Each structure stands twice: as structure tokens, then as C-alpha cells.
N, CA, C and O atoms as a GROMACS GRO file, in nm:
protein
  572
    1UNK      N    1   0.083  -0.119   0.000
    1UNK     CA    2   0.000   0.000   0.000
    1UNK      C    3   0.088   0.125   0.000
    1UNK      O    4   0.190   0.130   0.068
    2UNK      N    5   0.046   0.224  -0.077
    2UNK     CA    6   0.124   0.348  -0.087
    2UNK      C    7   0.117   0.424   0.044
    2UNK      O    8   0.022   0.411   0.122
    3UNK      N    9   0.221   0.504   0.067
    3UNK     CA   10   0.221   0.587   0.187
    3UNK      C   11   0.107   0.687   0.180
    3UNK      O   12   0.069   0.734   0.073
    4UNK      N   13   0.054   0.719   0.296
    4UNK     CA   14  -0.053   0.819   0.303
    4UNK      C   15   0.006   0.957   0.277
    4UNK      O   16   0.119   0.986   0.316
    5UNK      N   17  -0.071   1.041   0.210
    5UNK     CA   18  -0.034   1.181   0.192
    5UNK      C   19  -0.044   1.252   0.326
    5UNK      O   20  -0.125   1.216   0.411
    6UNK      N   21   0.038   1.356   0.343
    6UNK     CA   22   0.040   1.430   0.468
    6UNK      C   23  -0.044   1.558   0.456
    6UNK      O   24  -0.022   1.640   0.368
    7UNK      N   25  -0.139   1.571   0.548
    7UNK     CA   26  -0.222   1.690   0.559
    7UNK      C   27  -0.186   1.759   0.689
    7UNK      O   28  -0.179   1.695   0.794
    8UNK      N   29  -0.162   1.888   0.682
    8UNK     CA   30  -0.122   1.968   0.798
    8UNK      C   31  -0.237   2.064   0.831
    8UNK      O   32  -0.265   2.155   0.754
    9UNK      N   33  -0.302   2.043   0.945
    9UNK     CA   34  -0.414   2.127   0.987
    9UNK      C   35  -0.367   2.227   1.092
    9UNK      O   36  -0.304   2.189   1.191
   10UNK      N   37  -0.399   2.354   1.070
   10UNK     CA   38  -0.357   2.460   1.160
   10UNK      C   39  -0.481   2.536   1.204
   10UNK      O   40  -0.548   2.601   1.124
   11UNK      N   41  -0.510   2.527   1.334
   11UNK     CA   42  -0.628   2.593   1.390
   11UNK      C   43  -0.604   2.612   1.538
   11UNK      O   44  -0.550   2.523   1.605
   12UNK      N   45  -0.642   2.726   1.591
   12UNK     CA   46  -0.620   2.753   1.734
   12UNK      C   47  -0.724   2.686   1.823
   12UNK      O   48  -0.709   2.687   1.945
   13UNK      N   49  -0.828   2.629   1.765
   13UNK     CA   50  -0.933   2.565   1.845
   13UNK      C   51  -0.916   2.412   1.844
   13UNK      O   52  -0.933   2.349   1.740
   14UNK      N   53  -0.884   2.355   1.960
   14UNK     CA   54  -0.866   2.208   1.967
   14UNK      C   55  -0.988   2.130   1.918
   14UNK      O   56  -0.974   2.022   1.863
   15UNK      N   57  -1.108   2.185   1.939
   15UNK     CA   58  -1.229   2.117   1.894
   15UNK      C   59  -1.231   2.103   1.741
   15UNK      O   60  -1.270   1.999   1.688
   16UNK      N   61  -1.189   2.209   1.672
   16UNK     CA   62  -1.185   2.202   1.526
   16UNK      C   63  -1.079   2.102   1.480
   16UNK      O   64  -1.101   2.027   1.384
   17UNK      N   65  -0.965   2.100   1.546
   17UNK     CA   66  -0.861   2.003   1.511
   17UNK      C   67  -0.910   1.861   1.534
   17UNK      O   68  -0.876   1.771   1.457
   18UNK      N   69  -0.988   1.838   1.638
   18UNK     CA   70  -1.044   1.705   1.664
   18UNK      C   71  -1.139   1.663   1.553
   18UNK      O   72  -1.143   1.546   1.514
   19UNK      N   73  -1.215   1.759   1.501
   19UNK     CA   74  -1.305   1.729   1.388
   19UNK      C   75  -1.222   1.687   1.266
   19UNK      O   76  -1.254   1.588   1.201
   20UNK      N   77  -1.115   1.761   1.237
   20UNK     CA   78  -1.029   1.725   1.124
   20UNK      C   79  -0.968   1.586   1.144
   20UNK      O   80  -0.959   1.508   1.050
   21UNK      N   81  -0.928   1.557   1.267
   21UNK     CA   82  -0.871   1.424   1.296
   21UNK      C   83  -0.972   1.315   1.266
   21UNK      O   84  -0.939   1.216   1.201
   22UNK      N   85  -1.095   1.331   1.314
   22UNK     CA   86  -1.198   1.228   1.292
   22UNK      C   87  -1.226   1.205   1.145
   22UNK      O   88  -1.249   1.092   1.102
   23UNK      N   89  -1.224   1.312   1.069
   23UNK     CA   90  -1.257   1.301   0.926
   23UNK      C   91  -1.140   1.247   0.845
   23UNK      O   92  -1.158   1.161   0.759
   24UNK      N   93  -1.019   1.295   0.872
   24UNK     CA   94  -0.906   1.272   0.781
   24UNK      C   95  -0.812   1.157   0.820
   24UNK      O   96  -0.751   1.096   0.733
   25UNK      N   97  -0.801   1.129   0.949
   25UNK     CA   98  -0.701   1.029   0.992
   25UNK      C   99  -0.716   0.891   0.929
   25UNK      O  100  -0.615   0.824   0.906
   26UNK      N  101  -0.837   0.845   0.900
   26UNK     CA  102  -0.844   0.713   0.834
   26UNK      C  103  -0.779   0.709   0.696
   26UNK      O  104  -0.744   0.602   0.646
   27UNK      N  105  -0.762   0.825   0.633
   27UNK     CA  106  -0.716   0.829   0.494
   27UNK      C  107  -0.583   0.901   0.472
   27UNK      O  108  -0.515   0.878   0.373
   28UNK      N  109  -0.548   0.988   0.566
   28UNK     CA  110  -0.429   1.071   0.549
   28UNK      C  111  -0.346   1.072   0.676
   28UNK      O  112  -0.396   1.045   0.785
   29UNK      N  113  -0.217   1.105   0.660
   29UNK     CA  114  -0.128   1.126   0.774
   29UNK      C  115  -0.149   1.270   0.818
   29UNK      O  116  -0.097   1.363   0.756
   30UNK      N  117  -0.225   1.290   0.926
   30UNK     CA  118  -0.261   1.423   0.970
   30UNK      C  119  -0.164   1.473   1.075
   30UNK      O  120  -0.138   1.406   1.174
   31UNK      N  121  -0.112   1.592   1.052
   31UNK     CA  122  -0.029   1.663   1.148
   31UNK      C  123  -0.106   1.787   1.189
   31UNK      O  124  -0.179   1.843   1.107
   32UNK      N  125  -0.092   1.830   1.313
   32UNK     CA  126  -0.168   1.945   1.360
   32UNK      C  127  -0.080   2.047   1.431
   32UNK      O  128   0.026   2.014   1.485
   33UNK      N  129  -0.128   2.171   1.431
   33UNK     CA  130  -0.064   2.279   1.505
   33UNK      C  131  -0.173   2.374   1.551
   33UNK      O  132  -0.272   2.395   1.481
   34UNK      N  133  -0.154   2.431   1.669
   34UNK     CA  134  -0.253   2.525   1.723
   34UNK      C  135  -0.215   2.671   1.702
   34UNK      O  136  -0.286   2.760   1.749
   35UNK      N  137  -0.105   2.696   1.632
   35UNK     CA  138  -0.069   2.836   1.603
   35UNK      C  139   0.008   2.845   1.472
   35UNK      O  140   0.082   2.753   1.434
   36UNK      N  141  -0.010   2.955   1.404
   36UNK     CA  142   0.060   2.977   1.277
   36UNK      C  143   0.211   2.988   1.295
   36UNK      O  144   0.285   2.929   1.215
   37UNK      N  145   0.262   3.060   1.396
   37UNK     CA  146   0.408   3.066   1.413
   37UNK      C  147   0.469   2.928   1.437
   37UNK      O  148   0.574   2.895   1.382
   38UNK      N  149   0.402   2.848   1.519
   38UNK     CA  150   0.450   2.711   1.543
   38UNK      C  151   0.449   2.631   1.412
   38UNK      O  152   0.544   2.559   1.381
   39UNK      N  153   0.342   2.645   1.337
   39UNK     CA  154   0.328   2.573   1.210
   39UNK      C  155   0.441   2.609   1.114
   39UNK      O  156   0.496   2.522   1.046
   40UNK      N  157   0.476   2.738   1.106
   40UNK     CA  158   0.586   2.779   1.019
   40UNK      C  159   0.716   2.709   1.057
   40UNK      O  160   0.792   2.667   0.971
   41UNK      N  161   0.739   2.696   1.187
   41UNK     CA  162   0.863   2.632   1.233
   41UNK      C  163   0.864   2.482   1.208
   41UNK      O  164   0.970   2.420   1.206
   42UNK      N  165   0.746   2.423   1.189
   42UNK     CA  166   0.736   2.277   1.167
   42UNK      C  167   0.736   2.237   1.020
   42UNK      O  168   0.748   2.118   0.989
   43UNK      N  169   0.724   2.333   0.930
   43UNK     CA  170   0.709   2.300   0.787
   43UNK      C  171   0.822   2.214   0.732
   43UNK      O  172   0.797   2.123   0.653
   44UNK      N  173   0.946   2.241   0.772
   44UNK     CA  174   1.058   2.162   0.721
   44UNK      C  175   1.049   2.016   0.761
   44UNK      O  176   1.082   1.927   0.683
   45UNK      N  177   1.003   1.991   0.882
   45UNK     CA  178   0.992   1.854   0.930
   45UNK      C  179   0.869   1.782   0.875
   45UNK      O  180   0.874   1.662   0.847
   46UNK      N  181   0.761   1.854   0.859
   46UNK     CA  182   0.634   1.791   0.819
   46UNK      C  183   0.624   1.769   0.669
   46UNK      O  184   0.574   1.666   0.625
   47UNK      N  185   0.669   1.864   0.589
   47UNK     CA  186   0.660   1.856   0.443
   47UNK      C  187   0.518   1.816   0.397
   47UNK      O  188   0.499   1.709   0.340
   48UNK      N  189   0.421   1.902   0.423
   48UNK     CA  190   0.282   1.866   0.393
   48UNK      C  191   0.252   1.860   0.244
   48UNK      O  192   0.308   1.934   0.163
   49UNK      N  193   0.161   1.770   0.209
   49UNK     CA  194   0.109   1.763   0.072
   49UNK      C  195  -0.008   1.859   0.055
   49UNK      O  196  -0.041   1.899  -0.056
   50UNK      N  197  -0.072   1.896   0.168
   50UNK     CA  198  -0.185   1.988   0.168
   50UNK      C  199  -0.195   2.050   0.307
   50UNK      O  200  -0.162   1.986   0.407
   51UNK      N  201  -0.240   2.176   0.312
   51UNK     CA  202  -0.257   2.247   0.439
   51UNK      C  203  -0.402   2.289   0.454
   51UNK      O  204  -0.463   2.341   0.361
   52UNK      N  205  -0.457   2.265   0.573
   52UNK     CA  206  -0.589   2.316   0.610
   52UNK      C  207  -0.564   2.426   0.711
   52UNK      O  208  -0.499   2.404   0.814
   53UNK      N  209  -0.615   2.546   0.682
   53UNK     CA  210  -0.574   2.664   0.757
   53UNK      C  211  -0.692   2.747   0.805
   53UNK      O  212  -0.775   2.792   0.726
   54UNK      N  213  -0.699   2.766   0.937
   54UNK     CA  214  -0.795   2.860   0.994
   54UNK      C  215  -0.745   3.001   0.967
   54UNK      O  216  -0.624   3.024   0.963
   55UNK      N  217  -0.835   3.095   0.949
   55UNK     CA  218  -0.794   3.232   0.921
   55UNK      C  219  -0.780   3.315   1.047
   55UNK      O  220  -0.683   3.388   1.063
   56UNK      N  221  -0.876   3.305   1.137
   56UNK     CA  222  -0.875   3.389   1.256
   56UNK      C  223  -0.806   3.317   1.372
   56UNK      O  224  -0.866   3.235   1.442
   57UNK      N  225  -0.679   3.351   1.390
   57UNK     CA  226  -0.599   3.294   1.498
   57UNK      C  227  -0.521   3.406   1.566
   57UNK      O  228  -0.489   3.507   1.503
   58UNK      N  229  -0.491   3.389   1.696
   58UNK     CA  230  -0.411   3.491   1.765
   58UNK      C  231  -0.265   3.488   1.720
   58UNK      O  232  -0.219   3.386   1.669
   59UNK      N  233  -0.197   3.592   1.739
   59UNK     CA  234  -0.054   3.614   1.713
   59UNK      C  235  -0.016   3.620   1.565
   59UNK      O  236   0.071   3.699   1.528
   60UNK      N  237  -0.078   3.540   1.481
   60UNK     CA  238  -0.054   3.548   1.336
   60UNK      C  239  -0.179   3.494   1.268
   60UNK      O  240  -0.221   3.381   1.293
   61UNK      N  241  -0.237   3.574   1.182
   61UNK     CA  242  -0.359   3.530   1.113
   61UNK      C  243  -0.326   3.426   1.006
   61UNK      O  244  -0.212   3.410   0.965
   62UNK      N  245  -0.430   3.357   0.963
   62UNK     CA  246  -0.413   3.262   0.854
   62UNK      C  247  -0.366   3.330   0.726
   62UNK      O  248  -0.289   3.271   0.649
   63UNK      N  249  -0.412   3.454   0.702
   63UNK     CA  250  -0.366   3.527   0.584
   63UNK      C  251  -0.217   3.558   0.592
   63UNK      O  252  -0.147   3.550   0.492
   64UNK      N  253  -0.170   3.595   0.711
   64UNK     CA  254  -0.026   3.620   0.727
   64UNK      C  255   0.054   3.492   0.704
   64UNK      O  256   0.159   3.494   0.640
   65UNK      N  257   0.004   3.382   0.758
   65UNK     CA  258   0.070   3.252   0.738
   65UNK      C  259   0.074   3.216   0.590
   65UNK      O  260   0.177   3.174   0.537
   66UNK      N  261  -0.038   3.234   0.524
   66UNK     CA  262  -0.048   3.205   0.380
   66UNK      C  263   0.052   3.288   0.301
   66UNK      O  264   0.118   3.238   0.210
   67UNK      N  265   0.061   3.416   0.335
   67UNK     CA  266   0.158   3.504   0.268
   67UNK      C  267   0.300   3.452   0.287
   67UNK      O  268   0.379   3.451   0.193
   68UNK      N  269   0.333   3.408   0.408
   68UNK     CA  270   0.468   3.357   0.436
   68UNK      C  271   0.498   3.229   0.361
   68UNK      O  272   0.607   3.215   0.304
   69UNK      N  273   0.404   3.135   0.358
   69UNK     CA  274   0.434   3.006   0.294
   69UNK      C  275   0.440   3.019   0.142
   69UNK      O  276   0.507   2.939   0.076
   70UNK      N  277   0.371   3.116   0.086
   70UNK     CA  278   0.376   3.135  -0.060
   70UNK      C  279   0.509   3.194  -0.104
   70UNK      O  280   0.541   3.192  -0.223
   71UNK      N  281   0.588   3.247  -0.011
   71UNK     CA  282   0.722   3.298  -0.043
   71UNK      C  283   0.828   3.189  -0.036
   71UNK      O  284   0.939   3.207  -0.085
   72UNK      N  285   0.796   3.075   0.024
   72UNK     CA  286   0.893   2.967   0.043
   72UNK      C  287   0.888   2.868  -0.073
   72UNK      O  288   0.779   2.821  -0.108
   73UNK      N  289   1.001   2.836  -0.133
   73UNK     CA  290   1.001   2.743  -0.247
   73UNK      C  291   0.934   2.609  -0.215
   73UNK      O  292   0.866   2.553  -0.302
   74UNK      N  293   0.952   2.558  -0.094
   74UNK     CA  294   0.899   2.424  -0.061
   74UNK      C  295   0.747   2.423  -0.043
   74UNK      O  296   0.685   2.316  -0.048
   75UNK      N  297   0.685   2.540  -0.021
   75UNK     CA  298   0.540   2.544   0.002
   75UNK      C  299   0.466   2.638  -0.092
   75UNK      O  300   0.345   2.655  -0.079
   76UNK      N  301   0.536   2.700  -0.186
   76UNK     CA  302   0.469   2.798  -0.271
   76UNK      C  303   0.358   2.736  -0.355
   76UNK      O  304   0.265   2.807  -0.395
   77UNK      N  305   0.364   2.605  -0.382
   77UNK     CA  306   0.258   2.542  -0.461
   77UNK      C  307   0.180   2.438  -0.382
   77UNK      O  308   0.100   2.364  -0.439
   78UNK      N  309   0.201   2.431  -0.251
   78UNK     CA  310   0.126   2.337  -0.168
   78UNK      C  311  -0.020   2.382  -0.163
   78UNK      O  312  -0.048   2.498  -0.131
   79UNK      N  313  -0.114   2.292  -0.193
   79UNK     CA  314  -0.255   2.331  -0.186
   79UNK      C  315  -0.295   2.370  -0.044
   79UNK      O  316  -0.252   2.308   0.054
   80UNK      N  317  -0.379   2.474  -0.034
   80UNK     CA  318  -0.426   2.522   0.095
   80UNK      C  319  -0.579   2.534   0.091
   80UNK      O  320  -0.636   2.596   0.002
   81UNK      N  321  -0.642   2.473   0.191
   81UNK     CA  322  -0.785   2.489   0.213
   81UNK      C  323  -0.801   2.581   0.334
   81UNK      O  324  -0.754   2.548   0.443
   82UNK      N  325  -0.866   2.694   0.314
   82UNK     CA  326  -0.894   2.787   0.422
   82UNK      C  327  -1.028   2.750   0.482
   82UNK      O  328  -1.125   2.727   0.411
   83UNK      N  329  -1.032   2.744   0.616
   83UNK     CA  330  -1.159   2.722   0.686
   83UNK      C  331  -1.189   2.846   0.769
   83UNK      O  332  -1.101   2.902   0.833
   84UNK      N  333  -1.314   2.886   0.765
   84UNK     CA  334  -1.352   3.012   0.830
   84UNK      C  335  -1.498   3.010   0.873
   84UNK      O  336  -1.579   2.934   0.819
   85UNK      N  337  -1.529   3.091   0.969
   85UNK     CA  338  -1.668   3.109   1.010
   85UNK      C  339  -1.741   3.207   0.918
   85UNK      O  340  -1.863   3.219   0.925
   86UNK      N  341  -1.666   3.277   0.831
   86UNK     CA  342  -1.726   3.374   0.740
   86UNK      C  343  -1.796   3.301   0.625
   86UNK      O  344  -1.732   3.233   0.545
   87UNK      N  345  -1.927   3.316   0.618
   87UNK     CA  346  -2.005   3.256   0.509
   87UNK      C  347  -2.036   3.366   0.408
   87UNK      O  348  -2.150   3.411   0.394
   88UNK      N  349  -1.931   3.408   0.339
   88UNK     CA  350  -1.940   3.526   0.254
   88UNK      C  351  -1.859   3.501   0.128
   88UNK      O  352  -1.741   3.467   0.134
   89UNK      N  353  -1.922   3.518   0.013
   89UNK     CA  354  -1.855   3.494  -0.114
   89UNK      C  355  -1.736   3.589  -0.133
   89UNK      O  356  -1.634   3.548  -0.188
   90UNK      N  357  -1.749   3.713  -0.088
   90UNK     CA  358  -1.638   3.808  -0.101
   90UNK      C  359  -1.517   3.761  -0.021
   90UNK      O  360  -1.403   3.779  -0.064
   91UNK      N  361  -1.542   3.702   0.095
   91UNK     CA  362  -1.433   3.649   0.177
   91UNK      C  363  -1.362   3.536   0.102
   91UNK      O  364  -1.239   3.530   0.100
   92UNK      N  365  -1.439   3.447   0.042
   92UNK     CA  366  -1.381   3.335  -0.032
   92UNK      C  367  -1.297   3.386  -0.150
   92UNK      O  368  -1.188   3.335  -0.175
   93UNK      N  369  -1.346   3.484  -0.219
   93UNK     CA  370  -1.271   3.543  -0.331
   93UNK      C  371  -1.141   3.605  -0.279
   93UNK      O  372  -1.035   3.588  -0.340
   94UNK      N  373  -1.150   3.676  -0.167
   94UNK     CA  374  -1.030   3.736  -0.108
   94UNK      C  375  -0.930   3.627  -0.067
   94UNK      O  376  -0.811   3.640  -0.095
   95UNK      N  377  -0.977   3.522  -0.002
   95UNK     CA  378  -0.888   3.413   0.040
   95UNK      C  379  -0.817   3.351  -0.079
   95UNK      O  380  -0.697   3.325  -0.074
   96UNK      N  381  -0.890   3.328  -0.185
   96UNK     CA  382  -0.829   3.268  -0.303
   96UNK      C  383  -0.733   3.365  -0.372
   96UNK      O  384  -0.634   3.322  -0.431
   97UNK      N  385  -0.761   3.495  -0.365
   97UNK     CA  386  -0.668   3.592  -0.422
   97UNK      C  387  -0.538   3.600  -0.340
   97UNK      O  388  -0.436   3.645  -0.391
   98UNK      N  389  -0.544   3.557  -0.215
   98UNK     CA  390  -0.426   3.557  -0.128
   98UNK      C  391  -0.347   3.427  -0.138
   98UNK      O  392  -0.241   3.414  -0.076
   99UNK      N  393  -0.397   3.330  -0.216
   99UNK     CA  394  -0.322   3.206  -0.236
   99UNK      C  395  -0.390   3.080  -0.190
   99UNK      O  396  -0.332   2.972  -0.202
  100UNK      N  397  -0.511   3.089  -0.136
  100UNK     CA  398  -0.584   2.968  -0.097
  100UNK      C  399  -0.639   2.900  -0.222
  100UNK      O  400  -0.673   2.967  -0.320
  101UNK      N  401  -0.648   2.768  -0.217
  101UNK     CA  402  -0.705   2.694  -0.329
  101UNK      C  403  -0.855   2.674  -0.315
  101UNK      O  404  -0.929   2.671  -0.413
  102UNK      N  405  -0.900   2.661  -0.190
  102UNK     CA  406  -1.042   2.641  -0.159
  102UNK      C  407  -1.073   2.712  -0.029
  102UNK      O  408  -0.985   2.734   0.054
  103UNK      N  409  -1.199   2.748  -0.013
  103UNK     CA  410  -1.246   2.808   0.112
  103UNK      C  411  -1.368   2.729   0.158
  103UNK      O  412  -1.464   2.713   0.083
  104UNK      N  413  -1.364   2.681   0.282
  104UNK     CA  414  -1.477   2.609   0.340
  104UNK      C  415  -1.526   2.683   0.464
  104UNK      O  416  -1.447   2.742   0.537
  105UNK      N  417  -1.656   2.678   0.485
  105UNK     CA  418  -1.717   2.744   0.599
  105UNK      C  419  -1.730   2.647   0.716
  105UNK      O  420  -1.770   2.532   0.699
  106UNK      N  421  -1.697   2.697   0.836
  106UNK     CA  422  -1.717   2.619   0.958
  106UNK      C  423  -1.862   2.629   1.000
  106UNK      O  424  -1.924   2.734   0.979
  107UNK      N  425  -1.919   2.526   1.057
  107UNK     CA  426  -1.860   2.395   1.075
  107UNK      C  427  -1.852   2.322   0.940
  107UNK      O  428  -1.943   2.331   0.858
  108UNK      N  429  -1.743   2.250   0.920
  108UNK     CA  430  -1.724   2.185   0.790
  108UNK      C  431  -1.812   2.061   0.778
  108UNK      O  432  -1.837   1.990   0.875
  109UNK      N  433  -1.857   2.039   0.657
  109UNK     CA  434  -1.930   1.916   0.624
  109UNK      C  435  -1.824   1.808   0.603
  109UNK      O  436  -1.739   1.823   0.516
  110UNK      N  437  -1.827   1.700   0.680
  110UNK     CA  438  -1.721   1.599   0.671
  110UNK      C  439  -1.701   1.541   0.530
  110UNK      O  440  -1.587   1.530   0.484
  111UNK      N  441  -1.809   1.507   0.463
  111UNK     CA  442  -1.797   1.449   0.329
  111UNK      C  443  -1.740   1.549   0.230
  111UNK      O  444  -1.660   1.514   0.144
  112UNK      N  445  -1.783   1.675   0.243
  112UNK     CA  446  -1.734   1.778   0.152
  112UNK      C  447  -1.586   1.806   0.177
  112UNK      O  448  -1.510   1.822   0.082
  113UNK      N  449  -1.546   1.814   0.304
  113UNK     CA  450  -1.404   1.834   0.334
  113UNK      C  451  -1.321   1.721   0.276
  113UNK      O  452  -1.218   1.746   0.213
  114UNK      N  453  -1.364   1.599   0.297
  114UNK     CA  454  -1.290   1.484   0.245
  114UNK      C  455  -1.279   1.489   0.093
  114UNK      O  456  -1.173   1.461   0.037
  115UNK      N  457  -1.387   1.526   0.026
  115UNK     CA  458  -1.382   1.532  -0.121
  115UNK      C  459  -1.292   1.645  -0.169
  115UNK      O  460  -1.222   1.629  -0.270
  116UNK      N  461  -1.292   1.758  -0.100
  116UNK     CA  462  -1.206   1.870  -0.141
  116UNK      C  463  -1.059   1.838  -0.119
  116UNK      O  464  -0.975   1.871  -0.203
  117UNK      N  465  -1.027   1.775  -0.007
  117UNK     CA  466  -0.889   1.733   0.018
  117UNK      C  467  -0.846   1.635  -0.091
  117UNK      O  468  -0.738   1.648  -0.149
  118UNK      N  469  -0.931   1.538  -0.118
  118UNK     CA  470  -0.900   1.439  -0.218
  118UNK      C  471  -0.882   1.502  -0.357
  118UNK      O  472  -0.789   1.467  -0.430
  119UNK      N  473  -0.971   1.594  -0.393
  119UNK     CA  474  -0.959   1.662  -0.523
  119UNK      C  475  -0.826   1.736  -0.535
  119UNK      O  476  -0.759   1.728  -0.637
  120UNK      N  477  -0.790   1.808  -0.430
  120UNK     CA  478  -0.666   1.885  -0.435
  120UNK      C  479  -0.543   1.796  -0.436
  120UNK      O  480  -0.438   1.836  -0.488
  121UNK      N  481  -0.554   1.679  -0.380
  121UNK     CA  482  -0.441   1.586  -0.382
  121UNK      C  483  -0.445   1.497  -0.506
  121UNK      O  484  -0.364   1.405  -0.520
  122UNK      N  485  -0.539   1.527  -0.596
  122UNK     CA  486  -0.551   1.458  -0.725
  122UNK      C  487  -0.569   1.308  -0.709
  122UNK      O  488  -0.501   1.227  -0.773
  123UNK      N  489  -0.660   1.274  -0.623
  123UNK     CA  490  -0.694   1.133  -0.610
  123UNK      C  491  -0.841   1.121  -0.577
  123UNK      O  492  -0.901   1.213  -0.522
  124UNK      N  493  -0.896   1.009  -0.611
  124UNK     CA  494  -1.037   0.988  -0.585
  124UNK      C  495  -1.061   0.968  -0.436
  124UNK      O  496  -0.973   0.920  -0.364
  125UNK      N  497  -1.180   1.006  -0.388
  125UNK     CA  498  -1.211   0.978  -0.249
  125UNK      C  499  -1.202   0.828  -0.222
  125UNK      O  500  -1.232   0.747  -0.310
  126UNK      N  501  -1.160   0.791  -0.104
  126UNK     CA  502  -1.150   0.649  -0.073
  126UNK      C  503  -1.281   0.578  -0.101
  126UNK      O  504  -1.389   0.629  -0.067
  127UNK      N  505  -1.273   0.460  -0.162
  127UNK     CA  506  -1.392   0.388  -0.205
  127UNK      C  507  -1.488   0.363  -0.091
  127UNK      O  508  -1.609   0.377  -0.108
  128UNK      N  509  -1.438   0.327   0.024
  128UNK     CA  510  -1.527   0.299   0.136
  128UNK      C  511  -1.610   0.422   0.173
  128UNK      O  512  -1.726   0.409   0.211
  129UNK      N  513  -1.552   0.540   0.161
  129UNK     CA  514  -1.624   0.663   0.191
  129UNK      C  515  -1.731   0.689   0.084
  129UNK      O  516  -1.842   0.730   0.116
  130UNK      N  517  -1.697   0.665  -0.042
  130UNK     CA  518  -1.795   0.681  -0.149
  130UNK      C  519  -1.912   0.586  -0.130
  130UNK      O  520  -2.028   0.625  -0.144
  131UNK      N  521  -1.880   0.463  -0.098
  131UNK     CA  522  -1.987   0.365  -0.076
  131UNK      C  523  -2.077   0.410   0.038
  131UNK      O  524  -2.199   0.395   0.030
  132UNK      N  525  -2.018   0.463   0.144
  132UNK     CA  526  -2.096   0.511   0.258
  132UNK      C  527  -2.187   0.626   0.215
  132UNK      O  528  -2.304   0.630   0.254
  133UNK      N  529  -2.135   0.719   0.134
  133UNK     CA  530  -2.216   0.831   0.088
  133UNK      C  531  -2.332   0.785   0.000
  133UNK      O  532  -2.445   0.830   0.017
  134UNK      N  533  -2.303   0.694  -0.093
  134UNK     CA  534  -2.408   0.646  -0.182
  134UNK      C  535  -2.513   0.566  -0.107
  134UNK      O  536  -2.631   0.569  -0.144
  135UNK      N  537  -2.474   0.495  -0.004
  135UNK     CA  538  -2.571   0.415   0.070
  135UNK      C  539  -2.672   0.503   0.144
  135UNK      O  540  -2.782   0.457   0.176
  136UNK      N  541  -2.636   0.628   0.170
  136UNK     CA  542  -2.726   0.720   0.240
  136UNK      C  543  -2.818   0.797   0.146
  136UNK      O  544  -2.911   0.864   0.191
  137UNK      N  545  -2.791   0.788   0.016
  137UNK     CA  546  -2.872   0.861  -0.081
  137UNK      C  547  -2.999   0.783  -0.111
  137UNK      O  548  -2.997   0.660  -0.120
  138UNK      N  549  -3.111   0.855  -0.128
  138UNK     CA  550  -3.234   0.784  -0.164
  138UNK      C  551  -3.226   0.730  -0.306
  138UNK      O  552  -3.159   0.787  -0.392
  139UNK      N  553  -3.294   0.620  -0.329
  139UNK     CA  554  -3.296   0.560  -0.462
  139UNK      C  555  -3.372   0.651  -0.558
  139UNK      O  556  -3.469   0.717  -0.519
  140UNK      N  557  -3.328   0.654  -0.681
  140UNK     CA  558  -3.395   0.735  -0.783
  140UNK      C  559  -3.474   0.643  -0.874
  140UNK      O  560  -3.419   0.548  -0.931
  141UNK      N  561  -3.601   0.670  -0.887
  141UNK     CA  562  -3.688   0.591  -0.972
  141UNK      C  563  -3.687   0.651  -1.111
  141UNK      O  564  -3.731   0.765  -1.129
  142UNK      N  565  -3.639   0.578  -1.209
  142UNK     CA  566  -3.630   0.630  -1.345
  142UNK      C  567  -3.751   0.592  -1.431
  142UNK      O  568  -3.755   0.624  -1.549
  143UNK      N  569  -3.848   0.524  -1.372
  143UNK     CA  570  -3.968   0.485  -1.449
  143UNK      C  571  -4.063   0.598  -1.468
  143UNK      O  572  -4.168   0.581  -1.530
   0.00000   0.00000   0.00000
């Protein structure tokens, strides 16, 4: 079996990090940090394939972190999913103009987060997860 891709989640709220763990750990090697400055110092060791980033954090915002990682050769093209409590299209446009690849609103939908991570890592969602999603969908009568 191939090695799991590494996802690095950065959020100052332990509850949000626990949600990411529950959703992603079965499929990805999840690393976590509760602050942007700490996360910057860990980038060399972690070498993430994708970053999930909260925007509103103390000491350094997610936008400041994003600006810093886009200047570094090792992370300038690393996909970033921004998670935020802002349910605003203008915010999403701003986040993407700052270097985010996707913007998701908290609380995140587990299936949607998994599909977005998978899309950005250029792989299909794990089959077991797809089967679980399809089993919950109502049957469509084509007659």
C-alpha cells in the first residue's frame, strides 16, 4: 500500500482540530498545530502535501501565514484549504486571491471536506467513503 499523503491542519481551536482528525485520519497522515508561528517552524519537518488553515488565529492570522508560505520554495505550490466562520462569497474570493485553493465554511461538512482534500491531492475519495455516501442517498426511480 502506498504511503498516506500528509495533511497539515492549523487551527487555534482544539475542537476544530479534533473534527479534522476524525474526518481525515483514516485516509491521510494528519499533522496538527494550534498556532501559525509554530506551524511555520514545523514545515521543514512535516513537508505537507496539503494544508488546512484557519484564518482567525491569535498572534498570526491565517492570511499572514499564507503570505509567508507562498514565499517559500517548498510550500509555494502546496494546496491550501482555508476554513472560516465567514459565510461570505467576497471572503472566499479574497482568500483565493491571497493564495488559498479552496475556502470552506465552519462547521465543515465531513464528506465535503474529504472530497475537497481528495480533489486537491488529485486522487479519488476512498472507495469505502464513497460507498458510505451512496448508501445514504435515496434511490432514484427512473420509471
